[in-house]
mmCIF file of the protein (N, C-alpha, C, O) and its ligand, coordinates in Angstrom:
data_MODEL
# 
_entry.id   MODEL 
# 
loop_
_entity.id 
_entity.type 
_entity.pdbx_number_of_molecules 
1 polymer     1 
2 non-polymer 1 
# 
_entity_poly.entity_id                      1 
_entity_poly.type                           'polypeptide(L)' 
_entity_poly.nstd_linkage                   no 
_entity_poly.nstd_monomer                   no 
_entity_poly.pdbx_seq_one_letter_code       MLCALCRQHVSRFGAWKSASGKMYCSEFCAEAETIEPETVTAPTPLPQREQR 
_entity_poly.pdbx_seq_one_letter_code_can   MLCALCRQHVSRFGAWKSASGKMYCSEFCAEAETIEPETVTAPTPLPQREQR 
_entity_poly.pdbx_strand_id                 A 
# 
loop_
_entity_poly_seq.entity_id 
_entity_poly_seq.num 
_entity_poly_seq.mon_id 
_entity_poly_seq.hetero 
1 1  MET n 
1 2  LEU n 
1 3  CYS n 
1 4  ALA n 
1 5  LEU n 
1 6  CYS n 
1 7  ARG n 
1 8  GLN n 
1 9  HIS n 
1 10 VAL n 
1 11 SER n 
1 12 ARG n 
1 13 PHE n 
1 14 GLY n 
1 15 ALA n 
1 16 TRP n 
1 17 LYS n 
1 18 SER n 
1 19 ALA n 
1 20 SER n 
1 21 GLY n 
1 22 LYS n 
1 23 MET n 
1 24 TYR n 
1 25 CYS n 
1 26 SER n 
1 27 GLU n 
1 28 PHE n 
1 29 CYS n 
1 30 ALA n 
1 31 GLU n 
1 32 ALA n 
1 33 GLU n 
1 34 THR n 
1 35 ILE n 
1 36 GLU n 
1 37 PRO n 
1 38 GLU n 
1 39 THR n 
1 40 VAL n 
1 41 THR n 
1 42 ALA n 
1 43 PRO n 
1 44 THR n 
1 45 PRO n 
1 46 LEU n 
1 47 PRO n 
1 48 GLN n 
1 49 ARG n 
1 50 GLU n 
1 51 GLN n 
1 52 ARG n 
# 
loop_
_struct_asym.id 
_struct_asym.entity_id 
A 1 
B 2 
# 
loop_
_chem_comp.id 
_chem_comp.type 
_chem_comp.mon_nstd_flag 
ALA 'L-peptide linking' y 
ARG 'L-peptide linking' y 
CYS 'L-peptide linking' y 
GLN 'L-peptide linking' y 
GLU 'L-peptide linking' y 
GLY 'peptide linking'   y 
HIS 'L-peptide linking' y 
ILE 'L-peptide linking' y 
LEU 'L-peptide linking' y 
LYS 'L-peptide linking' y 
MET 'L-peptide linking' y 
PHE 'L-peptide linking' y 
PRO 'L-peptide linking' y 
SER 'L-peptide linking' y 
THR 'L-peptide linking' y 
TRP 'L-peptide linking' y 
TYR 'L-peptide linking' y 
VAL 'L-peptide linking' y 
ZN  non-polymer         . 
# 
_pdbx_entity_nonpoly.entity_id   2 
_pdbx_entity_nonpoly.name        ? 
_pdbx_entity_nonpoly.comp_id     ZN 
# 
_pdbx_nonpoly_scheme.asym_id         B 
_pdbx_nonpoly_scheme.entity_id       2 
_pdbx_nonpoly_scheme.mon_id          ZN 
_pdbx_nonpoly_scheme.ndb_seq_num     1 
_pdbx_nonpoly_scheme.pdb_seq_num     101 
_pdbx_nonpoly_scheme.auth_seq_num    101 
_pdbx_nonpoly_scheme.pdb_mon_id      ZN 
_pdbx_nonpoly_scheme.auth_mon_id     ZN 
_pdbx_nonpoly_scheme.pdb_strand_id   A 
_pdbx_nonpoly_scheme.pdb_ins_code    . 
# 
loop_
_atom_site.group_PDB 
_atom_site.id 
_atom_site.type_symbol 
_atom_site.label_atom_id 
_atom_site.label_alt_id 
_atom_site.label_comp_id 
_atom_site.label_asym_id 
_atom_site.label_entity_id 
_atom_site.label_seq_id 
_atom_site.pdbx_PDB_ins_code 
_atom_site.Cartn_x 
_atom_site.Cartn_y 
_atom_site.Cartn_z 
_atom_site.occupancy 
_atom_site.B_iso_or_equiv 
_atom_site.pdbx_formal_charge 
_atom_site.auth_seq_id 
_atom_site.auth_comp_id 
_atom_site.auth_asym_id 
_atom_site.auth_atom_id 
_atom_site.pdbx_PDB_model_num 
ATOM   1   N  N  . MET A 1 1  ? 0.849   -1.197 0.000  1.00 0.00 ? 1   MET A N  1 
ATOM   2   C  CA . MET A 1 1  ? 0.000   0.000  0.000  1.00 0.00 ? 1   MET A CA 1 
ATOM   3   C  C  . MET A 1 1  ? 0.880   1.240  0.000  1.00 0.00 ? 1   MET A C  1 
ATOM   4   O  O  . MET A 1 1  ? 2.087   1.158  0.229  1.00 0.00 ? 1   MET A O  1 
ATOM   5   N  N  . LEU A 1 2  ? 0.261   2.398  -0.261 1.00 0.00 ? 2   LEU A N  1 
ATOM   6   C  CA . LEU A 1 2  ? 1.002   3.646  -0.302 1.00 0.00 ? 2   LEU A CA 1 
ATOM   7   C  C  . LEU A 1 2  ? 0.517   4.584  0.797  1.00 0.00 ? 2   LEU A C  1 
ATOM   8   O  O  . LEU A 1 2  ? -0.648  4.566  1.193  1.00 0.00 ? 2   LEU A O  1 
ATOM   9   N  N  . CYS A 1 3  ? 1.445   5.398  1.273  1.00 0.00 ? 3   CYS A N  1 
ATOM   10  C  CA . CYS A 1 3  ? 1.090   6.401  2.268  1.00 0.00 ? 3   CYS A CA 1 
ATOM   11  C  C  . CYS A 1 3  ? 0.133   7.413  1.634  1.00 0.00 ? 3   CYS A C  1 
ATOM   12  O  O  . CYS A 1 3  ? 0.347   7.865  0.509  1.00 0.00 ? 3   CYS A O  1 
ATOM   13  N  N  . ALA A 1 4  ? -0.912  7.757  2.364  1.00 0.00 ? 4   ALA A N  1 
ATOM   14  C  CA . ALA A 1 4  ? -1.924  8.671  1.818  1.00 0.00 ? 4   ALA A CA 1 
ATOM   15  C  C  . ALA A 1 4  ? -1.407  10.096 1.715  1.00 0.00 ? 4   ALA A C  1 
ATOM   16  O  O  . ALA A 1 4  ? -2.018  10.940 1.060  1.00 0.00 ? 4   ALA A O  1 
ATOM   17  N  N  . LEU A 1 5  ? -0.281  10.361 2.361  1.00 0.00 ? 5   LEU A N  1 
ATOM   18  C  CA . LEU A 1 5  ? 0.244   11.729 2.350  1.00 0.00 ? 5   LEU A CA 1 
ATOM   19  C  C  . LEU A 1 5  ? 1.433   11.874 1.416  1.00 0.00 ? 5   LEU A C  1 
ATOM   20  O  O  . LEU A 1 5  ? 1.399   12.683 0.488  1.00 0.00 ? 5   LEU A O  1 
ATOM   21  N  N  . CYS A 1 6  ? 2.487   11.097 1.652  1.00 0.00 ? 6   CYS A N  1 
ATOM   22  C  CA . CYS A 1 6  ? 3.729   11.280 0.897  1.00 0.00 ? 6   CYS A CA 1 
ATOM   23  C  C  . CYS A 1 6  ? 3.916   10.220 -0.184 1.00 0.00 ? 6   CYS A C  1 
ATOM   24  O  O  . CYS A 1 6  ? 4.915   10.238 -0.903 1.00 0.00 ? 6   CYS A O  1 
ATOM   25  N  N  . ARG A 1 7  ? 2.957   9.293  -0.304 1.00 0.00 ? 7   ARG A N  1 
ATOM   26  C  CA . ARG A 1 7  ? 2.956   8.292  -1.377 1.00 0.00 ? 7   ARG A CA 1 
ATOM   27  C  C  . ARG A 1 7  ? 4.139   7.347  -1.311 1.00 0.00 ? 7   ARG A C  1 
ATOM   28  O  O  . ARG A 1 7  ? 4.520   6.766  -2.328 1.00 0.00 ? 7   ARG A O  1 
ATOM   29  N  N  . GLN A 1 8  ? 4.720   7.182  -0.155 1.00 0.00 ? 8   GLN A N  1 
ATOM   30  C  CA . GLN A 1 8  ? 5.780   6.194  -0.022 1.00 0.00 ? 8   GLN A CA 1 
ATOM   31  C  C  . GLN A 1 8  ? 5.169   4.831  0.227  1.00 0.00 ? 8   GLN A C  1 
ATOM   32  O  O  . GLN A 1 8  ? 4.039   4.703  0.700  1.00 0.00 ? 8   GLN A O  1 
ATOM   33  N  N  . HIS A 1 9  ? 5.953   3.812  -0.107 1.00 0.00 ? 9   HIS A N  1 
ATOM   34  C  CA . HIS A 1 9  ? 5.468   2.467  0.120  1.00 0.00 ? 9   HIS A CA 1 
ATOM   35  C  C  . HIS A 1 9  ? 5.430   2.174  1.612  1.00 0.00 ? 9   HIS A C  1 
ATOM   36  O  O  . HIS A 1 9  ? 6.392   2.443  2.333  1.00 0.00 ? 9   HIS A O  1 
ATOM   37  N  N  . VAL A 1 10 ? 4.343   1.636  2.056  1.00 0.00 ? 10  VAL A N  1 
ATOM   38  C  CA . VAL A 1 10 ? 4.153   1.353  3.469  1.00 0.00 ? 10  VAL A CA 1 
ATOM   39  C  C  . VAL A 1 10 ? 3.911   -0.143 3.647  1.00 0.00 ? 10  VAL A C  1 
ATOM   40  O  O  . VAL A 1 10 ? 3.061   -0.738 2.984  1.00 0.00 ? 10  VAL A O  1 
ATOM   41  N  N  . SER A 1 11 ? 4.667   -0.722 4.542  1.00 0.00 ? 11  SER A N  1 
ATOM   42  C  CA . SER A 1 11 ? 4.424   -2.121 4.848  1.00 0.00 ? 11  SER A CA 1 
ATOM   43  C  C  . SER A 1 11 ? 3.192   -2.248 5.722  1.00 0.00 ? 11  SER A C  1 
ATOM   44  O  O  . SER A 1 11 ? 2.869   -1.351 6.502  1.00 0.00 ? 11  SER A O  1 
ATOM   45  N  N  . ARG A 1 12 ? 2.517   -3.360 5.583  1.00 0.00 ? 12  ARG A N  1 
ATOM   46  C  CA . ARG A 1 12 ? 1.266   -3.525 6.313  1.00 0.00 ? 12  ARG A CA 1 
ATOM   47  C  C  . ARG A 1 12 ? 1.502   -3.643 7.817  1.00 0.00 ? 12  ARG A C  1 
ATOM   48  O  O  . ARG A 1 12 ? 0.576   -3.515 8.617  1.00 0.00 ? 12  ARG A O  1 
ATOM   49  N  N  . PHE A 1 13 ? 2.762   -3.890 8.185  1.00 0.00 ? 13  PHE A N  1 
ATOM   50  C  CA . PHE A 1 13 ? 3.065   -4.032 9.608  1.00 0.00 ? 13  PHE A CA 1 
ATOM   51  C  C  . PHE A 1 13 ? 3.473   -2.694 10.226 1.00 0.00 ? 13  PHE A C  1 
ATOM   52  O  O  . PHE A 1 13 ? 3.375   -2.495 11.437 1.00 0.00 ? 13  PHE A O  1 
ATOM   53  N  N  . GLY A 1 14 ? 3.937   -1.776 9.359  1.00 0.00 ? 14  GLY A N  1 
ATOM   54  C  CA . GLY A 1 14 ? 4.409   -0.517 9.895  1.00 0.00 ? 14  GLY A CA 1 
ATOM   55  C  C  . GLY A 1 14 ? 3.504   0.642  9.542  1.00 0.00 ? 14  GLY A C  1 
ATOM   56  O  O  . GLY A 1 14 ? 3.874   1.803  9.713  1.00 0.00 ? 14  GLY A O  1 
ATOM   57  N  N  . ALA A 1 15 ? 2.320   0.330  9.049  1.00 0.00 ? 15  ALA A N  1 
ATOM   58  C  CA . ALA A 1 15 ? 1.420   1.396  8.628  1.00 0.00 ? 15  ALA A CA 1 
ATOM   59  C  C  . ALA A 1 15 ? 0.697   2.007  9.818  1.00 0.00 ? 15  ALA A C  1 
ATOM   60  O  O  . ALA A 1 15 ? 0.407   1.350  10.817 1.00 0.00 ? 15  ALA A O  1 
ATOM   61  N  N  . TRP A 1 16 ? 0.420   3.301  9.660  1.00 0.00 ? 16  TRP A N  1 
ATOM   62  C  CA . TRP A 1 16 ? -0.346  4.008  10.679 1.00 0.00 ? 16  TRP A CA 1 
ATOM   63  C  C  . TRP A 1 16 ? -1.719  4.313  10.102 1.00 0.00 ? 16  TRP A C  1 
ATOM   64  O  O  . TRP A 1 16 ? -1.837  4.767  8.964  1.00 0.00 ? 16  TRP A O  1 
ATOM   65  N  N  . LYS A 1 17 ? -2.728  4.066  10.873 1.00 0.00 ? 17  LYS A N  1 
ATOM   66  C  CA . LYS A 1 17 ? -4.086  4.323  10.422 1.00 0.00 ? 17  LYS A CA 1 
ATOM   67  C  C  . LYS A 1 17 ? -4.631  5.543  11.144 1.00 0.00 ? 17  LYS A C  1 
ATOM   68  O  O  . LYS A 1 17 ? -4.638  5.610  12.373 1.00 0.00 ? 17  LYS A O  1 
ATOM   69  N  N  . SER A 1 18 ? -5.088  6.505  10.350 1.00 0.00 ? 18  SER A N  1 
ATOM   70  C  CA . SER A 1 18 ? -5.623  7.728  10.953 1.00 0.00 ? 18  SER A CA 1 
ATOM   71  C  C  . SER A 1 18 ? -7.084  7.521  11.332 1.00 0.00 ? 18  SER A C  1 
ATOM   72  O  O  . SER A 1 18 ? -7.665  6.464  11.087 1.00 0.00 ? 18  SER A O  1 
ATOM   73  N  N  . ALA A 1 19 ? -7.659  8.552  11.933 1.00 0.00 ? 19  ALA A N  1 
ATOM   74  C  CA . ALA A 1 19 ? -9.052  8.459  12.361 1.00 0.00 ? 19  ALA A CA 1 
ATOM   75  C  C  . ALA A 1 19 ? -9.993  8.343  11.168 1.00 0.00 ? 19  ALA A C  1 
ATOM   76  O  O  . ALA A 1 19 ? -11.090 7.795  11.282 1.00 0.00 ? 19  ALA A O  1 
ATOM   77  N  N  . SER A 1 20 ? -9.555  8.866  10.016 1.00 0.00 ? 20  SER A N  1 
ATOM   78  C  CA . SER A 1 20 ? -10.398 8.829  8.826  1.00 0.00 ? 20  SER A CA 1 
ATOM   79  C  C  . SER A 1 20 ? -10.290 7.500  8.094  1.00 0.00 ? 20  SER A C  1 
ATOM   80  O  O  . SER A 1 20 ? -11.005 7.261  7.122  1.00 0.00 ? 20  SER A O  1 
ATOM   81  N  N  . GLY A 1 21 ? -9.381  6.622  8.568  1.00 0.00 ? 21  GLY A N  1 
ATOM   82  C  CA . GLY A 1 21 ? -9.273  5.298  7.981  1.00 0.00 ? 21  GLY A CA 1 
ATOM   83  C  C  . GLY A 1 21 ? -8.196  5.187  6.924  1.00 0.00 ? 21  GLY A C  1 
ATOM   84  O  O  . GLY A 1 21 ? -8.019  4.119  6.337  1.00 0.00 ? 21  GLY A O  1 
ATOM   85  N  N  . LYS A 1 22 ? -7.460  6.282  6.663  1.00 0.00 ? 22  LYS A N  1 
ATOM   86  C  CA . LYS A 1 22 ? -6.396  6.233  5.668  1.00 0.00 ? 22  LYS A CA 1 
ATOM   87  C  C  . LYS A 1 22 ? -5.124  5.683  6.294  1.00 0.00 ? 22  LYS A C  1 
ATOM   88  O  O  . LYS A 1 22 ? -4.920  5.777  7.504  1.00 0.00 ? 22  LYS A O  1 
ATOM   89  N  N  . MET A 1 23 ? -4.269  5.105  5.447  1.00 0.00 ? 23  MET A N  1 
ATOM   90  C  CA . MET A 1 23 ? -3.036  4.506  5.929  1.00 0.00 ? 23  MET A CA 1 
ATOM   91  C  C  . MET A 1 23 ? -1.865  5.430  5.644  1.00 0.00 ? 23  MET A C  1 
ATOM   92  O  O  . MET A 1 23 ? -1.802  6.070  4.594  1.00 0.00 ? 23  MET A O  1 
ATOM   93  N  N  . TYR A 1 24 ? -0.939  5.492  6.595  1.00 0.00 ? 24  TYR A N  1 
ATOM   94  C  CA . TYR A 1 24 ? 0.230   6.353  6.445  1.00 0.00 ? 24  TYR A CA 1 
ATOM   95  C  C  . TYR A 1 24 ? 1.487   5.575  6.792  1.00 0.00 ? 24  TYR A C  1 
ATOM   96  O  O  . TYR A 1 24 ? 1.434   4.530  7.441  1.00 0.00 ? 24  TYR A O  1 
ATOM   97  N  N  . CYS A 1 25 ? 2.643   6.116  6.337  1.00 0.00 ? 25  CYS A N  1 
ATOM   98  C  CA . CYS A 1 25 ? 3.896   5.409  6.539  1.00 0.00 ? 25  CYS A CA 1 
ATOM   99  C  C  . CYS A 1 25 ? 4.407   5.608  7.963  1.00 0.00 ? 25  CYS A C  1 
ATOM   100 O  O  . CYS A 1 25 ? 5.149   4.773  8.480  1.00 0.00 ? 25  CYS A O  1 
ATOM   101 N  N  . SER A 1 26 ? 4.014   6.704  8.593  1.00 0.00 ? 26  SER A N  1 
ATOM   102 C  CA . SER A 1 26 ? 4.503   6.995  9.928  1.00 0.00 ? 26  SER A CA 1 
ATOM   103 C  C  . SER A 1 26 ? 3.479   7.822  10.682 1.00 0.00 ? 26  SER A C  1 
ATOM   104 O  O  . SER A 1 26 ? 2.510   8.313  10.104 1.00 0.00 ? 26  SER A O  1 
ATOM   105 N  N  . GLU A 1 27 ? 3.704   7.969  11.967 1.00 0.00 ? 27  GLU A N  1 
ATOM   106 C  CA . GLU A 1 27 ? 2.767   8.752  12.763 1.00 0.00 ? 27  GLU A CA 1 
ATOM   107 C  C  . GLU A 1 27 ? 2.819   10.230 12.395 1.00 0.00 ? 27  GLU A C  1 
ATOM   108 O  O  . GLU A 1 27 ? 1.863   10.972 12.622 1.00 0.00 ? 27  GLU A O  1 
ATOM   109 N  N  . PHE A 1 28 ? 3.963   10.653 11.816 1.00 0.00 ? 28  PHE A N  1 
ATOM   110 C  CA . PHE A 1 28 ? 4.097   12.047 11.434 1.00 0.00 ? 28  PHE A CA 1 
ATOM   111 C  C  . PHE A 1 28 ? 3.168   12.367 10.263 1.00 0.00 ? 28  PHE A C  1 
ATOM   112 O  O  . PHE A 1 28 ? 2.515   13.410 10.249 1.00 0.00 ? 28  PHE A O  1 
ATOM   113 N  N  . CYS A 1 29 ? 3.116   11.471 9.292  1.00 0.00 ? 29  CYS A N  1 
ATOM   114 C  CA . CYS A 1 29 ? 2.222   11.672 8.160  1.00 0.00 ? 29  CYS A CA 1 
ATOM   115 C  C  . CYS A 1 29 ? 0.766   11.591 8.618  1.00 0.00 ? 29  CYS A C  1 
ATOM   116 O  O  . CYS A 1 29 ? -0.085  12.335 8.130  1.00 0.00 ? 29  CYS A O  1 
ATOM   117 N  N  . ALA A 1 30 ? 0.491   10.707 9.535  1.00 0.00 ? 30  ALA A N  1 
ATOM   118 C  CA . ALA A 1 30 ? -0.872  10.561 10.030 1.00 0.00 ? 30  ALA A CA 1 
ATOM   119 C  C  . ALA A 1 30 ? -1.312  11.811 10.779 1.00 0.00 ? 30  ALA A C  1 
ATOM   120 O  O  . ALA A 1 30 ? -2.455  12.252 10.653 1.00 0.00 ? 30  ALA A O  1 
ATOM   121 N  N  . GLU A 1 31 ? -0.400  12.376 11.555 1.00 0.00 ? 31  GLU A N  1 
ATOM   122 C  CA . GLU A 1 31 ? -0.748  13.571 12.307 1.00 0.00 ? 31  GLU A CA 1 
ATOM   123 C  C  . GLU A 1 31 ? -0.850  14.781 11.387 1.00 0.00 ? 31  GLU A C  1 
ATOM   124 O  O  . GLU A 1 31 ? -1.670  15.673 11.604 1.00 0.00 ? 31  GLU A O  1 
ATOM   125 N  N  . ALA A 1 32 ? -0.008  14.801 10.358 1.00 0.00 ? 32  ALA A N  1 
ATOM   126 C  CA . ALA A 1 32 ? -0.015  15.924 9.424  1.00 0.00 ? 32  ALA A CA 1 
ATOM   127 C  C  . ALA A 1 32 ? -1.334  15.980 8.673  1.00 0.00 ? 32  ALA A C  1 
ATOM   128 O  O  . ALA A 1 32 ? -1.803  17.054 8.294  1.00 0.00 ? 32  ALA A O  1 
ATOM   129 N  N  . GLU A 1 33 ? -1.925  14.817 8.466  1.00 0.00 ? 33  GLU A N  1 
ATOM   130 C  CA . GLU A 1 33 ? -3.204  14.777 7.745  1.00 0.00 ? 33  GLU A CA 1 
ATOM   131 C  C  . GLU A 1 33 ? -4.345  15.234 8.642  1.00 0.00 ? 33  GLU A C  1 
ATOM   132 O  O  . GLU A 1 33 ? -5.313  15.830 8.172  1.00 0.00 ? 33  GLU A O  1 
ATOM   133 N  N  . THR A 1 34 ? -4.228  14.956 9.913  1.00 0.00 ? 34  THR A N  1 
ATOM   134 C  CA . THR A 1 34 ? -5.329  15.238 10.829 1.00 0.00 ? 34  THR A CA 1 
ATOM   135 C  C  . THR A 1 34 ? -5.267  16.646 11.395 1.00 0.00 ? 34  THR A C  1 
ATOM   136 O  O  . THR A 1 34 ? -6.227  17.130 11.994 1.00 0.00 ? 34  THR A O  1 
ATOM   137 N  N  . ILE A 1 35 ? -4.125  17.301 11.199 1.00 0.00 ? 35  ILE A N  1 
ATOM   138 C  CA . ILE A 1 35 ? -4.000  18.663 11.717 1.00 0.00 ? 35  ILE A CA 1 
ATOM   139 C  C  . ILE A 1 35 ? -4.906  19.613 10.930 1.00 0.00 ? 35  ILE A C  1 
ATOM   140 O  O  . ILE A 1 35 ? -4.894  19.634 9.700  1.00 0.00 ? 35  ILE A O  1 
ATOM   141 N  N  . GLU A 1 36 ? -5.676  20.381 11.659 1.00 0.00 ? 36  GLU A N  1 
ATOM   142 C  CA . GLU A 1 36 ? -6.551  21.341 11.009 1.00 0.00 ? 36  GLU A CA 1 
ATOM   143 C  C  . GLU A 1 36 ? -5.759  22.590 10.636 1.00 0.00 ? 36  GLU A C  1 
ATOM   144 O  O  . GLU A 1 36 ? -4.907  23.044 11.399 1.00 0.00 ? 36  GLU A O  1 
ATOM   145 N  N  . PRO A 1 37 ? -6.045  23.145 9.452  1.00 0.00 ? 37  PRO A N  1 
ATOM   146 C  CA . PRO A 1 37 ? -5.299  24.325 8.994  1.00 0.00 ? 37  PRO A CA 1 
ATOM   147 C  C  . PRO A 1 37 ? -5.428  25.492 9.962  1.00 0.00 ? 37  PRO A C  1 
ATOM   148 O  O  . PRO A 1 37 ? -4.524  26.321 10.061 1.00 0.00 ? 37  PRO A O  1 
ATOM   149 N  N  . GLU A 1 38 ? -6.542  25.558 10.673 1.00 0.00 ? 38  GLU A N  1 
ATOM   150 C  CA . GLU A 1 38 ? -6.768  26.692 11.565 1.00 0.00 ? 38  GLU A CA 1 
ATOM   151 C  C  . GLU A 1 38 ? -5.836  26.642 12.765 1.00 0.00 ? 38  GLU A C  1 
ATOM   152 O  O  . GLU A 1 38 ? -5.520  27.673 13.358 1.00 0.00 ? 38  GLU A O  1 
ATOM   153 N  N  . THR A 1 39 ? -5.392  25.431 13.123 1.00 0.00 ? 39  THR A N  1 
ATOM   154 C  CA . THR A 1 39 ? -4.548  25.310 14.302 1.00 0.00 ? 39  THR A CA 1 
ATOM   155 C  C  . THR A 1 39 ? -3.101  25.681 13.995 1.00 0.00 ? 39  THR A C  1 
ATOM   156 O  O  . THR A 1 39 ? -2.304  25.919 14.902 1.00 0.00 ? 39  THR A O  1 
ATOM   157 N  N  . VAL A 1 40 ? -2.775  25.728 12.714 1.00 0.00 ? 40  VAL A N  1 
ATOM   158 C  CA . VAL A 1 40 ? -1.406  26.064 12.337 1.00 0.00 ? 40  VAL A CA 1 
ATOM   159 C  C  . VAL A 1 40 ? -1.221  27.574 12.376 1.00 0.00 ? 40  VAL A C  1 
ATOM   160 O  O  . VAL A 1 40 ? -1.851  28.318 11.624 1.00 0.00 ? 40  VAL A O  1 
ATOM   161 N  N  . THR A 1 41 ? -0.357  27.997 13.256 1.00 0.00 ? 41  THR A N  1 
ATOM   162 C  CA . THR A 1 41 ? -0.132  29.429 13.380 1.00 0.00 ? 41  THR A CA 1 
ATOM   163 C  C  . THR A 1 41 ? 0.972   29.871 12.432 1.00 0.00 ? 41  THR A C  1 
ATOM   164 O  O  . THR A 1 41 ? 2.025   29.239 12.352 1.00 0.00 ? 41  THR A O  1 
ATOM   165 N  N  . ALA A 1 42 ? 0.731   30.928 11.737 1.00 0.00 ? 42  ALA A N  1 
ATOM   166 C  CA . ALA A 1 42 ? 1.728   31.443 10.810 1.00 0.00 ? 42  ALA A CA 1 
ATOM   167 C  C  . ALA A 1 42 ? 2.855   32.108 11.585 1.00 0.00 ? 42  ALA A C  1 
ATOM   168 O  O  . ALA A 1 42 ? 2.609   32.791 12.579 1.00 0.00 ? 42  ALA A O  1 
ATOM   169 N  N  . PRO A 1 43 ? 4.073   31.916 11.142 1.00 0.00 ? 43  PRO A N  1 
ATOM   170 C  CA . PRO A 1 43 ? 5.214   32.541 11.826 1.00 0.00 ? 43  PRO A CA 1 
ATOM   171 C  C  . PRO A 1 43 ? 5.166   34.056 11.683 1.00 0.00 ? 43  PRO A C  1 
ATOM   172 O  O  . PRO A 1 43 ? 4.884   34.597 10.614 1.00 0.00 ? 43  PRO A O  1 
ATOM   173 N  N  . THR A 1 44 ? 5.450   34.715 12.789 1.00 0.00 ? 44  THR A N  1 
ATOM   174 C  CA . THR A 1 44 ? 5.431   36.181 12.751 1.00 0.00 ? 44  THR A CA 1 
ATOM   175 C  C  . THR A 1 44 ? 6.642   36.697 11.983 1.00 0.00 ? 44  THR A C  1 
ATOM   176 O  O  . THR A 1 44 ? 7.766   36.270 12.251 1.00 0.00 ? 44  THR A O  1 
ATOM   177 N  N  . PRO A 1 45 ? 6.439   37.585 11.057 1.00 0.00 ? 45  PRO A N  1 
ATOM   178 C  CA . PRO A 1 45 ? 7.567   38.120 10.267 1.00 0.00 ? 45  PRO A CA 1 
ATOM   179 C  C  . PRO A 1 45 ? 8.483   38.973 11.122 1.00 0.00 ? 45  PRO A C  1 
ATOM   180 O  O  . PRO A 1 45 ? 8.041   39.798 11.921 1.00 0.00 ? 45  PRO A O  1 
ATOM   181 N  N  . LEU A 1 46 ? 9.753   38.751 10.932 1.00 0.00 ? 46  LEU A N  1 
ATOM   182 C  CA . LEU A 1 46 ? 10.733  39.527 11.684 1.00 0.00 ? 46  LEU A CA 1 
ATOM   183 C  C  . LEU A 1 46 ? 10.844  40.934 11.104 1.00 0.00 ? 46  LEU A C  1 
ATOM   184 O  O  . LEU A 1 46 ? 10.751  41.124 9.891  1.00 0.00 ? 46  LEU A O  1 
ATOM   185 N  N  . PRO A 1 47 ? 11.041  41.905 11.970 1.00 0.00 ? 47  PRO A N  1 
ATOM   186 C  CA . PRO A 1 47 ? 11.197  43.287 11.474 1.00 0.00 ? 47  PRO A CA 1 
ATOM   187 C  C  . PRO A 1 47 ? 12.493  43.436 10.688 1.00 0.00 ? 47  PRO A C  1 
ATOM   188 O  O  . PRO A 1 47 ? 13.564  43.035 11.144 1.00 0.00 ? 47  PRO A O  1 
ATOM   189 N  N  . GLN A 1 48 ? 12.378  44.006 9.524  1.00 0.00 ? 48  GLN A N  1 
ATOM   190 C  CA . GLN A 1 48 ? 13.566  44.177 8.684  1.00 0.00 ? 48  GLN A CA 1 
ATOM   191 C  C  . GLN A 1 48 ? 14.310  45.451 9.049  1.00 0.00 ? 48  GLN A C  1 
ATOM   192 O  O  . GLN A 1 48 ? 13.729  46.531 9.156  1.00 0.00 ? 48  GLN A O  1 
ATOM   193 N  N  . ARG A 1 49 ? 15.603  45.291 9.234  1.00 0.00 ? 49  ARG A N  1 
ATOM   194 C  CA . ARG A 1 49 ? 16.413  46.452 9.582  1.00 0.00 ? 49  ARG A CA 1 
ATOM   195 C  C  . ARG A 1 49 ? 17.452  46.700 8.489  1.00 0.00 ? 49  ARG A C  1 
ATOM   196 O  O  . ARG A 1 49 ? 17.984  45.761 7.896  1.00 0.00 ? 49  ARG A O  1 
ATOM   197 N  N  . GLU A 1 50 ? 17.719  47.922 8.245  1.00 0.00 ? 50  GLU A N  1 
ATOM   198 C  CA . GLU A 1 50 ? 18.737  48.252 7.250  1.00 0.00 ? 50  GLU A CA 1 
ATOM   199 C  C  . GLU A 1 50 ? 20.121  48.084 7.843  1.00 0.00 ? 50  GLU A C  1 
ATOM   200 O  O  . GLU A 1 50 ? 20.414  48.578 8.932  1.00 0.00 ? 50  GLU A O  1 
ATOM   201 N  N  . GLN A 1 51 ? 20.967  47.378 7.105  1.00 0.00 ? 51  GLN A N  1 
ATOM   202 C  CA . GLN A 1 51 ? 22.335  47.177 7.586  1.00 0.00 ? 51  GLN A CA 1 
ATOM   203 C  C  . GLN A 1 51 ? 23.282  48.148 6.895  1.00 0.00 ? 51  GLN A C  1 
ATOM   204 O  O  . GLN A 1 51 ? 23.250  48.311 5.675  1.00 0.00 ? 51  GLN A O  1 
ATOM   205 N  N  . ARG A 1 52 ? 24.113  48.780 7.689  1.00 0.00 ? 52  ARG A N  1 
ATOM   206 C  CA . ARG A 1 52 ? 25.085  49.715 7.112  1.00 0.00 ? 52  ARG A CA 1 
ATOM   207 C  C  . ARG A 1 52 ? 26.488  49.222 7.381  1.00 0.00 ? 52  ARG A C  1 
ATOM   208 O  O  . ARG A 1 52 ? 27.457  49.866 6.979  1.00 0.00 ? 52  ARG A O  1 
HETATM 209 ZN ZN . ZN  B 2 .  ? 4.043   9.174  4.600  1.00 0.00 2 101 ZN  A ZN 1 
# 
């Protein structure tokens, strides 16, 4: 089978199943799929300073 996120080959013994029933290669891919976009906070832009 293939990972639902990164499309890597996943062994049936090492696959992670998310709450939606999709299979992933690792818990990181499984969590990345379940993370809601609203919970991801955008990084605050650093103030740009002129260098002399
Ligand atoms: Zn993956």
